[in-house]
DSSP file (Angstrom, degrees, kcal/mol; ACC not computed):
  #  RESIDUE AA STRUCTURE BP1 BP2  ACC     N-H-->O    O-->H-N    N-H-->O    O-->H-N    TCO  KAPPA ALPHA  PHI   PSI    X-CA   Y-CA   Z-CA
    1    1 A M              0   0    0      0, 0.0    28,-0.2     0, 0.0     2,-0.1   0.000 360.0 360.0 360.0 149.1  -16.5  -28.8  -32.7
    2    2 A N     >  -     0   0    0      1,-0.1     4,-2.0    26,-0.1     3,-0.2  -0.438 360.0 -97.4 -97.9 175.9  -13.0  -30.1  -32.3
    3    3 A S  H  > S+     0   0    0      1,-0.2     4,-2.4     2,-0.2     5,-0.1   0.822 121.1  55.9 -64.6 -30.5  -11.1  -31.3  -29.3
    4    4 A H  H  > S+     0   0    0      2,-0.2     4,-2.5     1,-0.2    -1,-0.2   0.889 107.6  48.6 -67.6 -37.6   -9.3  -28.0  -28.9
    5    5 A Q  H  > S+     0   0    0     -3,-0.2     4,-2.3     2,-0.2    -2,-0.2   0.909 112.1  47.7 -69.5 -39.9  -12.6  -26.1  -28.7
    6    6 A W  H  X S+     0   0    0     -4,-2.0     4,-2.6     2,-0.2    -2,-0.2   0.912 112.8  50.9 -64.9 -39.5  -14.1  -28.5  -26.1
    7    7 A E  H  X S+     0   0    0     -4,-2.4     4,-2.6     1,-0.2    -2,-0.2   0.924 107.7  52.5 -65.8 -40.2  -10.8  -28.2  -24.1
    8    8 A S  H  X S+     0   0    0     -4,-2.5     4,-1.0     1,-0.2    -1,-0.2   0.922 110.8  46.7 -59.7 -43.1  -11.0  -24.4  -24.2
    9    9 A L  H ><>S+     0   0    0     -4,-2.3     5,-2.1     1,-0.2     3,-0.7   0.916 111.7  51.4 -63.7 -39.7  -14.5  -24.5  -22.9
   10   10 A S  H ><5S+     0   0    0     -4,-2.6     3,-1.9     1,-0.2    -2,-0.2   0.917 106.4  55.2 -56.8 -44.3  -13.4  -27.0  -20.1
   11   11 A N  H 3<5S+     0   0    0     -4,-2.6    -1,-0.2     1,-0.3    -2,-0.2   0.733 105.2  52.9 -64.8 -25.1  -10.6  -24.6  -19.3
   12   12 A H  T <<5S-     0   0    0     -4,-1.0    -1,-0.3    -3,-0.7    -2,-0.2   0.344 126.2 -99.7 -93.5   8.6  -13.2  -21.8  -18.8
   13   13 A G  T < 5 +     0   0    0     -3,-1.9    -3,-0.2     1,-0.3     2,-0.2   0.459  68.2 153.9  95.7   2.3  -15.2  -24.0  -16.4
   14   14 A I      < +     0   0    0     -5,-2.1    -1,-0.3    -6,-0.2    58,-0.1  -0.444   7.7 162.7 -66.4 132.4  -18.0  -25.2  -18.7
   15   15 A R        +     0   0    0     56,-1.5    20,-2.1    54,-0.4     2,-0.3   0.340  56.8  48.2-133.0   2.7  -19.4  -28.6  -17.6
   16   16 A S  E     -ab  35  72A   0     55,-0.9    57,-2.6    18,-0.2     2,-0.4  -0.996  57.5-171.6-147.6 149.6  -22.7  -28.8  -19.4
   17   17 A V  E     -ab  36  73A   0     18,-2.1    20,-2.0    -2,-0.3     2,-0.4  -0.999  12.1-165.6-144.5 142.5  -23.9  -28.4  -23.0
   18   18 A L  E     -ab  37  74A   0     55,-2.1    57,-3.1    -2,-0.4     2,-0.4  -0.996  15.3-159.6-121.3 120.5  -27.1  -28.3  -24.9
   19   19 A S  E     -ab  38  75A   0     18,-2.3    20,-2.7    -2,-0.4    57,-0.2  -0.851  14.3-169.2-100.0 137.8  -26.9  -28.6  -28.7
   20   20 A C        +     0   0    0     55,-3.0    21,-2.4    -2,-0.4     2,-0.2   0.239  56.7 109.3-101.1   9.4  -29.7  -27.4  -30.9
   21   21 A C  S    S-     0   0    0     54,-0.3     2,-0.1    19,-0.2    -2,-0.1  -0.524  74.0-112.9 -89.0 150.3  -28.2  -29.1  -34.0
   22   22 A A    >>  -     0   0    0     -2,-0.2     3,-1.6    19,-0.2     4,-0.7  -0.409  39.0-104.9 -68.0 159.2  -29.5  -32.2  -35.8
   23   23 A A  T 34 S+     0   0    0      1,-0.3     3,-0.2     2,-0.2    -1,-0.1   0.814 121.2  47.0 -61.8 -29.9  -27.2  -35.2  -35.5
   24   24 A N  T 34 S+     0   0    0      1,-0.2    -1,-0.3     3,-0.1     3,-0.1   0.362  99.6  73.2 -92.4   7.1  -26.0  -34.8  -39.1
   25   25 A E  T <4 S+     0   0    0     -3,-1.6     2,-0.3     1,-0.3    -1,-0.2   0.788 103.9   6.9 -93.0 -32.9  -25.4  -31.1  -38.8
   26   26 A A  S  < S-     0   0    0     -4,-0.7    -1,-0.3    -3,-0.2    51,-0.0  -0.998  80.3 -92.8-154.0 148.9  -22.3  -30.8  -36.6
   27   27 A D        -     0   0    0     -2,-0.3     2,-0.4    -3,-0.1    -3,-0.1  -0.362  41.6-163.2 -57.6 139.1  -19.6  -33.0  -35.1
   28   28 A W        +     0   0    0     -5,-0.1    -1,-0.1     1,-0.1   -26,-0.1  -0.841  36.0 130.3-137.1  95.8  -20.7  -33.8  -31.6
   29   29 A S        +     0   0    0     -2,-0.4     3,-0.1   -28,-0.2   -23,-0.1  -0.402  25.7 172.8-145.8  62.4  -18.1  -35.1  -29.1
   30   30 A P        -     0   0    0      0, 0.0     6,-0.1     0, 0.0   -27,-0.0  -0.293  52.4 -75.0 -68.6 162.6  -18.3  -33.2  -25.8
   31   31 A P    >   -     0   0    0      0, 0.0     3,-2.0     0, 0.0    -2,-0.0  -0.293  43.6-124.3 -56.5 134.9  -16.2  -34.5  -22.9
   32   32 A T  T 3  S+     0   0    0      1,-0.3     4,-0.1    -3,-0.1     0, 0.0   0.721 106.6  57.5 -55.5 -26.3  -17.7  -37.6  -21.4
   33   33 A L  T 3  S+     0   0    0      2,-0.1    -1,-0.3   -17,-0.0     2,-0.1   0.547  88.1  98.8 -84.3  -7.2  -17.9  -36.2  -17.9
   34   34 A W  S <  S-     0   0    0     -3,-2.0     2,-0.5     1,-0.1   -18,-0.2  -0.471  81.7-114.8 -78.2 151.1  -20.1  -33.2  -19.0
   35   35 A E  E     -a   16   0A   0    -20,-2.1   -18,-2.1    34,-0.1     2,-0.4  -0.764  49.4-179.5 -77.9 128.1  -23.8  -33.1  -18.6
   36   36 A Q  E     +a   17   0A   0     -2,-0.5     2,-0.3   -20,-0.2   -18,-0.2  -0.996  21.2 171.7-145.8 139.6  -25.1  -33.0  -22.2
   37   37 A R  E     -a   18   0A   0    -20,-2.0   -18,-2.3    -2,-0.4     2,-0.4  -0.938  10.6-160.9-135.4 158.4  -28.3  -32.9  -24.1
   38   38 A R  E     +a   19   0A   0     -2,-0.3     2,-0.3   -20,-0.2   -18,-0.2  -0.998  11.7 170.1-143.7 138.4  -29.2  -32.5  -27.7
   39   39 A I        -     0   0    0    -20,-2.7     2,-0.6    -2,-0.4    -2,-0.0  -0.979  32.7-125.8-144.0 136.7  -32.5  -31.4  -29.4
   40   40 A S        -     0   0    0     -2,-0.3     2,-0.4     0, 0.0   -19,-0.2  -0.741  30.0-174.2 -88.6 119.4  -32.8  -30.6  -33.1
   41   41 A L        -     0   0    0    -21,-2.4   -19,-0.2    -2,-0.6     2,-0.1  -0.923  25.9-112.7-114.4 142.1  -34.4  -27.2  -33.6
   42   42 A S        -     0   0    0     -2,-0.4     2,-0.2     7,-0.1     8,-0.1  -0.415  35.6-178.3 -67.2 140.2  -35.3  -25.7  -37.0
   43   43 A D    >   -     0   0    0     -2,-0.1     3,-2.0     5,-0.1     5,-0.0  -0.627  51.0 -69.9-126.4-168.1  -33.4  -22.7  -38.2
   44   44 A H  T 3  S+     0   0    0      1,-0.3    -2,-0.1    -2,-0.2     5,-0.0   0.711 128.9  58.0 -60.9 -21.8  -33.7  -20.5  -41.4
   45   45 A R  T 3  S+     0   0    0      3,-0.0    -1,-0.3     2,-0.0    -3,-0.0   0.658  87.6  92.7 -83.3 -16.7  -32.4  -23.5  -43.6
   46   46 A D    <   -     0   0    0     -3,-2.0     4,-0.1     1,-0.1    -4,-0.0  -0.579  65.7-149.1 -85.2 137.6  -35.2  -25.9  -42.6
   47   47 A P  S    S+     0   0    0      0, 0.0     2,-0.4     0, 0.0    -1,-0.1   0.781  83.4  75.6 -70.7 -25.0  -38.4  -26.2  -44.7
   48   48 A D  S    S-     0   0    0      1,-0.1    -2,-0.1    -5,-0.0     3,-0.1  -0.736  88.1-120.5 -92.2 132.3  -40.3  -27.0  -41.5
   49   49 A A        -     0   0    0     -2,-0.4     2,-0.1     1,-0.1    -7,-0.1  -0.293  35.8 -92.3 -68.1 152.5  -41.1  -24.2  -39.1
   50   50 A L        -     0   0    0     -8,-0.1    -1,-0.1    -4,-0.1    -9,-0.1  -0.461  44.5-134.8 -63.4 134.5  -39.8  -24.3  -35.4
   51   51 A Q    >>  -     0   0    0     -2,-0.1     4,-2.0     1,-0.1     3,-0.8  -0.756   6.2-131.3 -97.4 138.4  -42.5  -25.9  -33.3
   52   52 A P  H 3> S+     0   0    0      0, 0.0     4,-2.9     0, 0.0     5,-0.2   0.876 106.4  53.2 -54.9 -42.1  -43.5  -24.4  -30.0
   53   53 A D  H 3> S+     0   0    0      1,-0.2     4,-1.6     2,-0.2     5,-0.1   0.790 107.3  51.0 -69.1 -26.6  -43.2  -27.7  -28.2
   54   54 A H  H <> S+     0   0    0     -3,-0.8     4,-2.4     2,-0.2    -1,-0.2   0.906 112.0  47.6 -72.6 -42.9  -39.7  -28.3  -29.4
   55   55 A L  H  X S+     0   0    0     -4,-2.0     4,-2.7     2,-0.2     5,-0.2   0.939 112.1  50.6 -60.1 -47.9  -38.7  -24.7  -28.3
   56   56 A A  H  X S+     0   0    0     -4,-2.9     4,-2.5     1,-0.2    -1,-0.2   0.901 110.4  48.6 -56.0 -43.3  -40.3  -25.3  -24.9
   57   57 A Q  H  X S+     0   0    0     -4,-1.6     4,-2.7     2,-0.2    -1,-0.2   0.904 110.9  51.2 -65.4 -40.9  -38.5  -28.6  -24.5
   58   58 A A  H  X S+     0   0    0     -4,-2.4     4,-2.6     2,-0.2    -2,-0.2   0.944 111.1  47.5 -64.0 -46.9  -35.1  -26.9  -25.4
   59   59 A I  H  X S+     0   0    0     -4,-2.7     4,-2.8     2,-0.2     5,-0.2   0.924 111.9  50.1 -62.1 -43.3  -35.7  -24.2  -22.8
   60   60 A D  H  X S+     0   0    0     -4,-2.5     4,-2.7    -5,-0.2    -2,-0.2   0.954 111.5  48.6 -57.3 -48.9  -36.6  -26.7  -20.2
   61   61 A M  H  X S+     0   0    0     -4,-2.7     4,-2.4     2,-0.2    -2,-0.2   0.890 111.3  50.8 -56.4 -41.3  -33.5  -28.7  -21.0
   62   62 A A  H  X S+     0   0    0     -4,-2.6     4,-3.0     2,-0.2     5,-0.2   0.941 111.8  45.9 -64.0 -47.9  -31.4  -25.6  -20.8
   63   63 A I  H  X S+     0   0    0     -4,-2.8     4,-2.0     2,-0.2     5,-0.2   0.907 112.0  52.4 -62.7 -39.2  -32.8  -24.5  -17.4
   64   64 A E  H  X S+     0   0    0     -4,-2.7     4,-2.4    -5,-0.2    -2,-0.2   0.939 115.2  41.0 -57.7 -49.5  -32.3  -28.1  -16.1
   65   65 A L  H  X S+     0   0    0     -4,-2.4     4,-3.2     2,-0.2    -2,-0.2   0.893 113.5  52.7 -68.8 -43.1  -28.6  -28.2  -17.2
   66   66 A W  H  < S+     0   0    0     -4,-3.0    -1,-0.2     1,-0.2    -2,-0.2   0.818 115.6  41.3 -62.9 -32.2  -28.0  -24.6  -16.1
   67   67 A T  H  < S+     0   0    0     -4,-2.0    -2,-0.2    -5,-0.2    -1,-0.2   0.869 121.9  40.3 -76.8 -44.8  -29.4  -25.5  -12.6
   68   68 A M  H  < S+     0   0    0     -4,-2.4    -2,-0.2    -5,-0.2    -3,-0.2   0.915 133.1  11.2 -76.1 -48.6  -27.8  -28.9  -12.4
   69   69 A A  S  < S-     0   0    0     -4,-3.2   -54,-0.4    -5,-0.2    -1,-0.2  -0.466  91.1-139.4-136.9  63.1  -24.3  -28.2  -13.9
   70   70 A P  S    S+     0   0    0      0, 0.0     2,-0.1     0, 0.0    -4,-0.1  -0.279  71.4  50.6 -70.5 161.3  -23.5  -24.6  -14.4
   71   71 A P  S    S-     0   0    0      0, 0.0   -56,-1.5     0, 0.0   -55,-0.9   0.701  75.6-155.1 -76.7 160.7  -22.2  -22.9  -16.4
   72   72 A L  E     -b   16   0A   0    -58,-0.1     2,-0.5   -57,-0.1   -55,-0.2  -0.795   8.8-151.4-102.5 136.0  -24.0  -24.0  -19.5
   73   73 A Y  E     -b   17   0A   0    -57,-2.6   -55,-2.1    -2,-0.4     2,-0.6  -0.946  11.3-155.2-107.0 124.0  -22.7  -23.9  -23.1
   74   74 A L  E     -b   18   0A   0     -2,-0.5     2,-0.4   -57,-0.2   -55,-0.2  -0.876  16.8-164.6 -97.2 124.0  -25.5  -23.5  -25.7
   75   75 A H  E     +b   19   0A   0    -57,-3.1   -55,-3.0    -2,-0.6     2,-0.3  -0.907  22.0 149.5-117.2 133.8  -24.5  -24.9  -29.1
   76   76 A C        -     0   0    0     -2,-0.4   -55,-0.0   -57,-0.2    -2,-0.0  -0.925  58.4 -91.5-146.7 172.3  -25.9  -24.5  -32.6
   77   77 A Y  S    S+     0   0    0     -2,-0.3    -1,-0.1     1,-0.2   -56,-0.0   0.907 119.7  10.4 -55.8 -53.3  -24.2  -24.5  -36.0
   78   78 A A  S    S-     0   0    0     -3,-0.1    -1,-0.2     0, 0.0    -3,-0.0   0.574  90.7-129.8-104.9 -13.2  -23.6  -20.7  -36.3
   79   79 A G  S    S+     0   0    0      1,-0.0    33,-0.1    34,-0.0    -2,-0.1   0.798  84.5  95.3  70.0  29.1  -24.4  -19.5  -32.8
   80   80 A Q  S    S+     0   0    0     33,-0.1    34,-2.9    34,-0.1    -1,-0.0   0.737  88.1  15.6-118.4 -34.8  -26.7  -16.8  -34.2
   81   81 A E  S  > S+     0   0    0     32,-0.2     4,-1.6    34,-0.1     5,-0.1   0.867 122.5  29.8-108.2 -70.1  -30.3  -18.1  -34.2
   82   82 A R  H  > S+     0   0    0      2,-0.2     4,-2.2     1,-0.2     5,-0.2   0.931 119.2  44.2 -73.1 -52.1  -31.2  -21.2  -32.2
   83   83 A S  H  > S+     0   0    0      1,-0.2     4,-2.3     2,-0.2    -1,-0.2   0.876 116.0  48.2 -69.1 -33.5  -28.9  -21.2  -29.2
   84   84 A P  H  > S+     0   0    0      0, 0.0     4,-2.6     0, 0.0    -1,-0.2   0.878 110.3  52.7 -66.7 -35.9  -29.4  -17.5  -28.6
   85   85 A L  H  X S+     0   0    0     -4,-1.6     4,-2.2     2,-0.2    -2,-0.2   0.917 110.5  47.5 -66.4 -40.3  -33.2  -18.0  -28.8
   86   86 A V  H  X S+     0   0    0     -4,-2.2     4,-2.7     2,-0.2    -1,-0.2   0.903 111.3  51.6 -65.3 -43.9  -32.9  -20.8  -26.2
   87   87 A A  H  X S+     0   0    0     -4,-2.3     4,-2.5    -5,-0.2    -2,-0.2   0.920 109.0  49.9 -60.0 -42.1  -30.8  -18.5  -24.0
   88   88 A I  H  X S+     0   0    0     -4,-2.6     4,-2.1     2,-0.2    -2,-0.2   0.921 112.3  48.2 -62.4 -45.8  -33.3  -15.7  -24.2
   89   89 A G  H  X S+     0   0    0     -4,-2.2     4,-2.2     2,-0.2     5,-0.2   0.871 112.1  48.5 -57.6 -42.6  -36.1  -18.2  -23.3
   90   90 A A  H  X S+     0   0    0     -4,-2.7     4,-3.2     2,-0.2     5,-0.4   0.908 111.0  50.5 -70.0 -39.6  -34.1  -19.5  -20.3
   91   91 A L  H  X S+     0   0    0     -4,-2.5     4,-2.0     2,-0.2     6,-1.1   0.894 109.9  50.4 -60.6 -42.8  -33.3  -16.1  -19.1
   92   92 A C  H  X S+     0   0    0     -4,-2.1     4,-0.6     4,-0.2    -2,-0.2   0.923 119.4  36.5 -60.9 -44.1  -37.0  -15.1  -19.3
   93   93 A R  H  < S+     0   0    0     -4,-2.2    -2,-0.2     3,-0.2    -1,-0.2   0.926 125.4  36.5 -78.4 -44.7  -38.1  -18.1  -17.4
   94   94 A K  H  < S+     0   0    0     -4,-3.2    -3,-0.2    -5,-0.2    -2,-0.2   0.886 130.1  28.6 -75.2 -39.9  -35.2  -18.4  -14.9
   95   95 A E  H  < S-     0   0    0     -4,-2.0    -1,-0.2    -5,-0.4    -3,-0.2   0.376 102.0-122.0-105.6  -0.6  -34.4  -14.8  -14.2
   96   96 A N     <  +     0   0    0     -4,-0.6     2,-0.3    -5,-0.3    -4,-0.2   0.872  57.1 154.9  56.0  41.9  -37.9  -13.4  -14.8
   97   97 A L        -     0   0    0     -6,-1.1    -1,-0.2    -9,-0.1    -2,-0.1  -0.741  44.5-116.1 -91.2 146.5  -36.7  -11.1  -17.5
   98   98 A D     >  -     0   0    0     -2,-0.3     4,-2.6     1,-0.1     5,-0.3  -0.344  36.3 -97.9 -74.2 169.3  -39.0   -9.9  -20.2
   99   99 A L  H  > S+     0   0    0      1,-0.2     4,-2.7     2,-0.2     5,-0.2   0.889 122.8  45.0 -55.0 -47.0  -38.3  -10.8  -23.8
  100  100 A F  H  > S+     0   0    0      2,-0.2     4,-2.2     1,-0.2    -1,-0.2   0.845 111.5  52.8 -71.4 -33.4  -36.5   -7.6  -24.7
  101  101 A E  H  > S+     0   0    0      2,-0.2     4,-2.3     1,-0.2    -2,-0.2   0.924 112.9  44.3 -60.9 -48.1  -34.4   -7.5  -21.5
  102  102 A A  H  X S+     0   0    0     -4,-2.6     4,-2.8     2,-0.2     5,-0.2   0.917 112.0  52.0 -68.2 -41.7  -33.2  -11.0  -22.2
  103  103 A L  H  X S+     0   0    0     -4,-2.7     4,-2.6    -5,-0.3    -2,-0.2   0.928 111.0  48.7 -59.5 -41.9  -32.6  -10.3  -25.9
  104  104 A A  H  X S+     0   0    0     -4,-2.2     4,-2.5     2,-0.2    -2,-0.2   0.907 111.1  49.5 -64.2 -39.6  -30.5   -7.2  -24.9
  105  105 A Q  H  X S+     0   0    0     -4,-2.3     4,-2.0     2,-0.2    -1,-0.2   0.941 112.9  46.6 -64.8 -44.3  -28.5   -9.2  -22.3
  106  106 A V  H  X S+     0   0    0     -4,-2.8     4,-2.7     1,-0.2    -2,-0.2   0.917 112.7  49.8 -63.9 -41.6  -27.8  -12.0  -24.9
  107  107 A K  H  < S+     0   0    0     -4,-2.6    -1,-0.2    -5,-0.2    -2,-0.2   0.885 108.1  54.3 -66.3 -37.0  -26.8   -9.5  -27.6
  108  108 A R  H  < S+     0   0    0     -4,-2.5    -1,-0.2     1,-0.2    -2,-0.2   0.913 117.9  35.2 -59.1 -42.4  -24.5   -7.7  -25.1
  109  109 A L  H  < S+     0   0    0     -4,-2.0    -2,-0.2     1,-0.3    -1,-0.2   0.787 134.1  26.4 -85.0 -26.6  -22.7  -11.0  -24.3
  110  110 A H    ><  -     0   0    0     -4,-2.7     3,-2.1    -5,-0.2    -1,-0.3  -0.747  67.2-175.9-136.3  83.7  -22.9  -12.4  -27.9
  111  111 A P  T 3  S+     0   0    0      0, 0.0    -1,-0.1     0, 0.0    -4,-0.1   0.692  78.3  68.3 -61.7 -19.7  -23.1   -9.6  -30.4
  112  112 A R  T 3  S+     0   0    0    -33,-0.1     2,-0.1     2,-0.0    -5,-0.1   0.462  70.2 131.3 -79.9   4.2  -23.6  -12.0  -33.3
  113  113 A T    <   +     0   0    0     -3,-2.1   -32,-0.2    -7,-0.2   -33,-0.1  -0.340  22.5 162.2 -56.6 125.5  -27.0  -12.9  -32.0
  114  114 A K        -     0   0    0    -34,-2.9   -34,-0.1    -2,-0.1    -1,-0.1  -0.364  11.4-177.7-143.1  60.3  -29.6  -12.8  -34.7
  115  115 A P        -     0   0    0      0, 0.0   -34,-0.1     0, 0.0     2,-0.1  -0.335  38.4-103.3 -64.5 146.5  -32.7  -14.8  -33.7
  116  116 A L    >>  -     0   0    0      1,-0.1     4,-2.3     2,-0.0     3,-0.7  -0.397  23.0-124.6 -69.4 144.0  -35.3  -14.8  -36.5
  117  117 A T  H 3> S+     0   0    0      1,-0.3     4,-2.4     2,-0.2     5,-0.2   0.915 112.8  52.0 -57.4 -43.3  -38.3  -12.4  -35.9
  118  118 A Q  H 3> S+     0   0    0      1,-0.2     4,-1.9     2,-0.2    -1,-0.3   0.840 108.0  52.5 -64.6 -26.2  -40.8  -15.3  -36.3
  119  119 A H  H <> S+     0   0    0     -3,-0.7     4,-2.8     2,-0.2    -1,-0.2   0.899 109.3  48.4 -70.8 -42.1  -38.8  -17.3  -33.7
  120  120 A L  H  X S+     0   0    0     -4,-2.3     4,-2.9     2,-0.2    -2,-0.2   0.919 111.0  50.8 -64.8 -41.3  -39.0  -14.4  -31.2
  121  121 A V  H  X S+     0   0    0     -4,-2.4     4,-2.6     2,-0.2    -1,-0.2   0.924 111.1  48.4 -59.6 -47.4  -42.7  -14.1  -31.9
  122  122 A L  H  X S+     0   0    0     -4,-1.9     4,-2.1    -5,-0.2    -1,-0.2   0.903 113.2  48.1 -59.6 -43.3  -43.1  -17.8  -31.2
  123  123 A L  H  X S+     0   0    0     -4,-2.8     4,-2.7     2,-0.2     5,-0.2   0.910 109.5  52.1 -67.0 -42.5  -41.0  -17.5  -28.0
  124  124 A D  H  X S+     0   0    0     -4,-2.9     4,-1.4     1,-0.2    -2,-0.2   0.939 111.1  47.2 -63.3 -44.3  -43.0  -14.5  -26.8
  125  125 A N  H  < S+     0   0    0     -4,-2.6     4,-0.4     1,-0.2    -1,-0.2   0.877 111.4  51.7 -62.3 -36.1  -46.3  -16.5  -27.3
  126  126 A L  H >< S+     0   0    0     -4,-2.1     3,-1.2     1,-0.2    -2,-0.2   0.903 108.4  50.8 -66.6 -40.3  -44.8  -19.5  -25.5
  127  127 A L  H 3< S+     0   0    0     -4,-2.7    -1,-0.2     1,-0.2    -2,-0.2   0.787 105.9  57.0 -69.7 -25.2  -43.8  -17.3  -22.5
  128  128 A K  T 3<        0   0    0     -4,-1.4    -1,-0.2    -5,-0.2    -2,-0.2   0.586 360.0 360.0 -82.0  -8.2  -47.3  -15.8  -22.3
  129  129 A Q    <         0   0    0     -3,-1.2    -1,-0.2    -4,-0.4    -2,-0.1   0.441 360.0 360.0 -79.2 360.0  -48.9  -19.3  -21.9
């Protein structure tokens, strides 16, 4: 993301960000005063499958940031798989929505949302634990 994009988010009141990108995947220079976290989650390009513990950790980070410094911006390379998946998981846990309600809400707000089926199954299993 470039400085103009960060500035635009700031102008919309965003003060925290969680990136699901690997360090070498995208430029990472959020405003220094923002609460920020990063966790590398696998997507369709990765040979290694997304691990349940990584997804659970990302959801926990998202809820922590959402609670501590709302509103929260969830970032991944294309904004279609990983960040929406984390948003769905956070909505399920924080707002007590079921998986399909959370998916519908995220799709309404971000129509490009396309989490992978296997990631939704992984999330569903994680939420049932």
